[in-house]
TIROKE-914245 format. One record per residue (C-alpha): residue in three letters; chain; x, y, z. Coordinates in steps of 0.5 Angstrom, whole numbers. Example, Ala and Ser with C-alpha at 12.3 -4.5 7.8 and 13.67 -1.06 7.14 Angstrom:
<marpas>
    r  c      u      v      w
  ALA  A     25     -9     16
  SER  A     27     -2     14
</marpas>
This chain:
<marpas>
    r  c      u      v      w
  MET  A    -27    -32    -57
  LEU  A    -29    -28    -51
  GLY  A    -35    -31    -47
  SER  A    -41    -26    -46
  GLY  A    -44    -29    -39
  ASN  A    -38    -31    -35
  LEU  A    -32    -28    -32
  ARG  A    -26    -29    -37
  ILE  A    -20    -31    -33
  MET  A    -14    -34    -37
  ALA  A     -8    -37    -34
  THR  A     -2    -36    -39
  GLY  A      4    -40    -36
  THR  A      4    -37    -28
  THR  A      1    -31    -30
  MET  A     -7    -30    -29
  ARG  A    -10    -25    -34
  ILE  A    -17    -22    -33
  PHE  A    -21    -19    -38
  LEU  A    -24    -12    -34
  ALA  A    -31    -12    -37
  ARG  A    -33    -19    -34
  LEU  A    -31    -16    -27
  ALA  A    -37    -11    -28
  ALA  A    -43    -13    -23
  LEU  A    -38    -18    -20
  THR  A    -40    -19    -12
  VAL  A    -34    -17     -7
  LEU  A    -33    -21     -1
  ASP  A    -30    -19      6
  PRO  A    -25    -24      9
  ARG  A    -30    -27     13
  GLY  A    -34    -28      6
  ASP  A    -40    -23      8
  GLN  A    -42    -19      2
  VAL  A    -39    -12      1
  GLY  A    -42    -10     -5
  ARG  A    -41    -10    -13
  VAL  A    -36     -8    -18
  ARG  A    -38     -2    -22
  ASP  A    -31      0    -25
  VAL  A    -24     -1    -25
  VAL  A    -19      5    -24
  VAL  A    -13      5    -29
  SER  A     -8     10    -30
  LEU  A     -6     11    -37
  ARG  A      2     12    -38
  MET  A      7     16    -42
  GLY  A      8     13    -49
  SER  A      6      6    -50
  ALA  A      7      3    -43
  PRO  A      1     -1    -40
  PRO  A     -3      3    -36
  ARG  A     -3      1    -28
  VAL  A     -9     -1    -25
  LEU  A    -10      3    -19
  GLY  A    -17     -1    -16
  LEU  A    -24     -2    -16
  VAL  A    -30      2    -16
  VAL  A    -35     -2    -12
  GLU  A    -42      0    -10
  VAL  A    -44     -1     -3
  GLN  A    -51      0      0
  PRO  A    -54      5      0
  ARG  A    -52      6     -7
  ARG  A    -45      9     -5
  ARG  A    -39      8    -10
  VAL  A    -33      7     -6
  PHE  A    -26      6     -8
  ILE  A    -22     -1     -6
  PRO  A    -14     -1     -8
  MET  A    -12     -7    -12
  GLY  A     -7     -8     -6
  GLN  A    -13    -10     -2
  VAL  A    -16    -15     -7
  SER  A    -13    -22     -4
  SER  A    -17    -26    -10
  ILE  A    -21    -26    -16
  ASP  A    -25    -31    -19
  ALA  A    -31    -32    -23
  ASP  A    -36    -32    -18
  ALA  A    -33    -26    -13
  VAL  A    -27    -21    -11
  VAL  A    -25    -22     -4
  MET  A    -22    -17     -1
  ARG  A    -17    -16      5
  GLY  A    -18    -11     11
  ARG  A    -24     -6     12
  VAL  A    -28     -2      6
  ASN  A    -26      6      7
  LEU  A    -33      8      6
  ARG  A    -31     15      3
  ARG  A    -35     17     -3
  PHE  A    -31     15     -9
  GLU  A    -28     21    -13
  ARG  A    -24     21    -19
  ARG  A    -17     24    -19
  ALA  A    -13     27    -24
  GLY  A    -10     22    -29
  GLU  A    -15     17    -27
  THR  A    -19     13    -32
  LEU  A    -25      9    -31
  ALA  A    -23      3    -36
  ILE  A    -30      0    -37
  THR  A    -34      6    -38
  GLU  A    -28     10    -42
  LEU  A    -24      5    -45
  LEU  A    -29      0    -48
  ASP  A    -32      2    -55
  ARG  A    -27      7    -57
  LYS  A    -24      7    -64
  VAL  A    -17      6    -63
  THR  A    -11      5    -69
  LEU  A     -7     -2    -70
  VAL  A      0      1    -70
  GLU  A      2     -5    -75
  ASP  A     -2     -3    -81
  GLY  A     -6      3    -79
  THR  A    -13      0    -78
  THR  A    -18      3    -74
  VAL  A    -21     -2    -69
  THR  A    -26     -2    -64
  VAL  A    -24     -4    -57
  ALA  A    -29    -10    -54
  ASP  A    -25    -11    -48
  VAL  A    -18    -10    -44
  ALA  A    -14    -15    -40
  MET  A    -10    -14    -34
  GLU  A     -4    -18    -31
  GLN  A      0    -18    -24
  ALA  A      7    -17    -25
  ARG  A     12    -19    -20
  THR  A     12    -13    -16
  ARG  A      5    -15    -15
  ASP  A      2     -9    -18
  TRP  A     -3    -10    -24
  PHE  A     -3     -7    -31
  VAL  A     -7     -7    -37
  THR  A     -3    -11    -42
  ARG  A     -8    -14    -47
  VAL  A    -13    -11    -51
  ALA  A    -19    -15    -55
  VAL  A    -21    -11    -61
  ARG  A    -26    -12    -66
  THR  A    -25    -10    -74
  SER  A    -31    -10    -79
  THR  A    -30    -15    -84
  GLY  A    -35    -15    -90
  PHE  A    -42    -15    -88
  ARG  A    -41    -19    -82
  ARG  A    -44    -14    -76
  ARG  A    -40    -16    -71
  GLY  A    -33    -16    -74
  GLN  A    -27    -21    -73
  LEU  A    -25    -21    -66
  SER  A    -17    -21    -64
  THR  A    -13    -20    -58
  VAL  A     -7    -16    -58
  GLU  A     -1    -13    -54
  TRP  A     -3     -6    -51
  GLU  A      3     -3    -55
  ALA  A      0     -6    -61
  VAL  A     -5      0    -61
  THR  A     -5      7    -60
  GLY  A    -11     13    -59
  PHE  A    -13     11    -52
  ALA  A    -10     18    -49
  HIS  A    -12     24    -53
  THR  A     -7     28    -49
  GLU  A     -1     24    -51
  ALA  A      3     30    -53
  ASP  A      1     35    -47
  GLN  A      6     37    -43
  GLY  A      2     38    -37
  THR  A      0     34    -30
  THR  A     -2     28    -34
  ASN  A      5     26    -37
  LEU  A      8     28    -30
  LEU  A      4     23    -27
  ALA  A      5     18    -32
  ALA  A     13     19    -32
  ILE  A     13     18    -24
  ASP  A      8     12    -24
  GLN  A     13      7    -23
  LEU  A     18     11    -18
  ARG  A     19      8    -11
  ALA  A     16     12     -5
  PRO  A     23     15     -3
  ASP  A     24     17    -10
  LEU  A     18     20    -11
  ALA  A     18     24     -5
  HIS  A     25     27     -7
  VAL  A     21     29    -14
  LEU  A     15     32    -10
  HIS  A     20     36     -5
  GLU  A     23     39    -12
  LEU  A     17     41    -15
  SER  A     13     48    -14
  GLU  A      8     48     -9
  LYS  A      2     49    -15
  ARG  A      5     42    -19
  ARG  A      6     39    -12
  THR  A     -1     40    -10
  GLU  A     -3     37    -17
  VAL  A      1     31    -16
  VAL  A     -2     30     -9
  ALA  A     -9     31    -11
  ALA  A     -8     25    -16
  LEU  A     -4     20    -12
  ASP  A     -9     15     -8
  ASP  A     -9     15     -1
  GLU  A     -4      9      0
  ARG  A      1     11     -5
  LEU  A      1     18     -1
  ALA  A      2     15      5
  ASP  A      8     11      3
  VAL  A     11     18      0
  LEU  A      9     22      6
  GLU  A     13     17     11
  GLU  A     19     19      6
  LEU  A     19     27      6
  PRO  A     22     32     11
  GLU  A     17     34     16
  ASP  A     16     41     14
  ASP  A     14     38      7
  GLN  A      9     33     11
  VAL  A      6     38     15
  ALA  A      5     43      8
  ILE  A      2     37      4
  LEU  A     -3     35     10
  ALA  A     -5     42     11
  GLY  A     -7     42      4
  LEU  A    -12     36      4
  GLU  A    -19     36      6
  GLN  A    -19     34     13
  GLU  A    -23     28     12
  ARG  A    -18     26      6
  ALA  A    -12     28     11
  ALA  A    -15     23     16
  ASP  A    -15     17     11
  VAL  A     -8     18      9
  LEU  A     -6     18     17
  GLU  A    -10     12     17
  ALA  A     -6      9     11
  MET  A      1     11     15
  ALA  A      5      6     20
  PRO  A      2      8     27
  ASP  A      9     11     29
  ASP  A     10     15     22
  ALA  A      3     18     23
  ALA  A      4     19     31
  ASP  A     11     23     29
  LEU  A      7     27     23
  LEU  A      1     29     28
  GLY  A      7     31     33
  GLU  A      9     37     29
  LEU  A      2     40     28
  ALA  A     -2     44     33
  PRO  A     -5     40     39
  ASP  A    -12     42     37
  GLU  A    -11     41     29
  ALA  A     -8     34     31
  ALA  A    -14     32     36
  ARG  A    -19     34     30
  LEU  A    -15     29     25
  LEU  A    -15     24     31
  ASP  A    -22     25     32
  LEU  A    -24     24     24
  MET  A    -20     17     24
  GLU  A    -23     10     25
  PRO  A    -22      9     33
  ASP  A    -18      3     32
  GLU  A    -13      6     27
  ALA  A    -13     12     32
  GLY  A    -12      8     38
  PRO  A     -5      6     37
  VAL  A     -3     13     35
  ARG  A     -6     16     41
  ARG  A     -2     11     45
  LEU  A      5     13     41
  LEU  A      4     20     42
  THR  A      4     19     50
  TYR  A     11     18     50
  SER  A     17     22     49
  ASP  A     20     23     42
  ASN  A     27     20     43
  THR  A     25     14     48
  ALA  A     24      7     46
  GLY  A     16      8     46
  GLY  A     17     14     42
  MET  A     21     11     36
  MET  A     17      4     36
  THR  A     12      1     32
  SER  A      6     -2     35
  GLU  A      5     -7     29
  PRO  A     10    -12     30
  ILE  A      9    -19     28
  ILE  A      5    -22     34
  LEU  A      3    -30     35
  SER  A      0    -34     41
  PRO  A      4    -39     43
  ASP  A      0    -45     40
  ALA  A      2    -42     33
  THR  A      6    -46     29
  VAL  A     12    -45     25
  ALA  A      9    -45     19
  GLU  A      4    -40     21
  ALA  A     10    -36     23
  LEU  A     13    -36     16
  ALA  A      7    -35     13
  ARG  A      7    -28     16
  VAL  A     14    -26     15
  ARG  A     13    -27      8
  ASP  A      8    -21      7
  PRO  A     12    -17      2
  GLU  A      8    -11      6
  ILE  A     12    -12     12
  PRO  A     19     -8     13
  PRO  A     25    -13     13
  SER  A     27    -11     20
  LEU  A     20    -13     23
  ALA  A     20    -19     18
  ALA  A     26    -22     22
  GLN  A     23    -24     28
  VAL  A     16    -25     31
  TYR  A     14    -24     38
  VAL  A     10    -29     42
  CYS  A      5    -27     47
  ARG  A     -1    -29     51
  PRO  A     -8    -27     48
  PRO  A    -10    -22     46
  THR  A     -5    -21     41
  GLU  A     -6    -14     39
  THR  A     -2     -9     42
  PRO  A     -2     -8     48
  THR  A     -2    -16     48
  GLY  A     -2    -21     54
  LYS  A      4    -23     57
  PHE  A     10    -23     53
  LEU  A     14    -29     52
  GLY  A     20    -28     48
  ILE  A     22    -28     41
  ALA  A     22    -33     35
  HIS  A     28    -31     30
  ILE  A     27    -33     23
  GLN  A     33    -36     22
  ARG  A     31    -41     28
  LEU  A     24    -42     25
  LEU  A     27    -44     18
  ARG  A     31    -50     22
  GLU  A     24    -53     25
  PRO  A     19    -57     22
  PRO  A     13    -53     20
  SER  A      8    -57     25
  SER  A     13    -55     31
  LEU  A     10    -49     36
  VAL  A     13    -43     36
  SER  A     13    -43     44
  GLY  A     18    -49     43
  VAL  A     23    -44     39
  VAL  A     22    -38     43
  ASP  A     29    -34     45
  THR  A     28    -32     52
  GLN  A     35    -29     53
  THR  A     34    -23     50
  ASP  A     31    -18     55
  PRO  A     26    -13     52
  LEU  A     26     -5     54
  GLY  A     21     -1     57
  PRO  A     18      5     53
  ASP  A     22     10     57
  VAL  A     29      8     56
  PRO  A     33     13     52
  LEU  A     35     13     45
  ASN  A     43     12     47
  GLU  A     41      6     51
  VAL  A     36      3     45
  THR  A     42      4     40
  ALA  A     47      0     45
  HIS  A     42     -5     46
  LEU  A     41     -7     39
  ALA  A     49     -6     38
  THR  A     51    -11     44
  TYR  A     46    -16     42
  ASN  A     47    -15     34
  LEU  A     39    -14     33
  VAL  A     35    -11     28
  ALA  A     29    -10     33
  ILE  A     28    -10     40
  PRO  A     21    -11     44
  VAL  A     18     -6     48
  VAL  A     14     -8     54
  ASP  A     10     -4     60
  ASP  A     11     -6     67
  ALA  A      6    -12     67
  ASP  A     10    -15     61
  HIS  A      5    -13     56
  LEU  A      8    -12     49
  LEU  A      7     -5     47
  GLY  A     11     -5     40
  ALA  A     18     -6     37
  VAL  A     24     -1     36
  THR  A     27     -3     29
  VAL  A     34     -1     27
  ASP  A     31      4     22
  ASP  A     27      7     27
  VAL  A     34      9     31
  LEU  A     37     11     24
  ASP  A     32     16     23
  HIS  A     33     19     30
  LEU  A     41     19     30
  LEU  A     41     22     23
  PRO  A     41     30     22
  ASP  A     34     33     21
  ASP  A     35     35     14
  TRP  A     38     28     12
  ARG  A     33     27      7
  GLU  A     34     33      3
  ARG  A     42     32      2
  PRO  A     45     28     -3
  VAL  A     46     21     -2
  GLY  A     54     22     -1
  ASP  A     52     27      4
  VAL  A     48     24      9
  GLY  A     53     22     14
  ALA  A     56     29     14
  PRO  A     55     32     21
  ARG  A     50     38     23
  GLY  A     53     45     21
  THR  A     57     42     15
</marpas>
């Protein structure tokens, strides 16, 4: 039976199942353990047919009585006492977008139908589970049937696919079904879909995407599409999306805008998010400084091999950046203290976890200066068989790293994202 007072969390094998109604009013803590607010609802995206809804994030009430959105990607843990998040809270007021449903407010107490026998039942709760992709989906429905004179009826839990009637617009061929159809696409594939849509349809889809998802997609779009989409957003949301992008990608996009427009958006961004972007904008496009990312994995010399391996395991870090960590004296945010060298993941895997990264540092690979041109960066990567190379200033402070995918973006034709895969390598003008 469902407990009435406590958060219901069930372990099923290695999967954790969490009933959403029990999240209501749960305390939300930041990484330091300080209270951020309380959960008020859960945002889900109903999908086409019987596919389980994707859980997008939490609606959290912060002081003073302001409701904000926390994406599930920022939730690091959920237990019976609290939700713990990573990163900072975006204080922009939560506004529901097309295709989004508030699970606690709108799914509970609804009349739905059991597929097996057509029985009408009432939804008592719904449960989410985390998939191997780290996304969360609503997979179970707790339903109550009325039996004889029993007031509350019989309670049972069924698969999401075992009920129907949640979506009133199942037969519609509008934006809802389009959003449902593209929900599971990878960012490059969704970018291709957006590129092919009419302006009106693209605007509708962009409005329904959360900021993190839109940021991922923008990074995969041609520059003209990036500029057009950003111009169609309210300036506050445009700044939020730029914050969610990798600093180098945000800098490339802002570099395509008029200087006064770029300056306005930078002013709207959080200062610590805008700072790295401003620095990247000072370098020429086809130089190491213009291509680098300012967020490689950086550790101090007293960090252990275990800490280094924990950092490279983060699935959000691209493989080219996860191949090595950069060892620097504090501070360890770019621009750092003195750059000491690189610790390659292959070497880290051969060392005891308690060893210090300073003991396995590669000091033979020379870093590059930020003004080194593209052709020299390319030659350096090829000569030493590297997937990334550090970039330092004249005082040996680490500024960032150029990865092989950054270089490929600059070597390929400008319109390579718009070509079929088999034509990507075709030279300009063909």
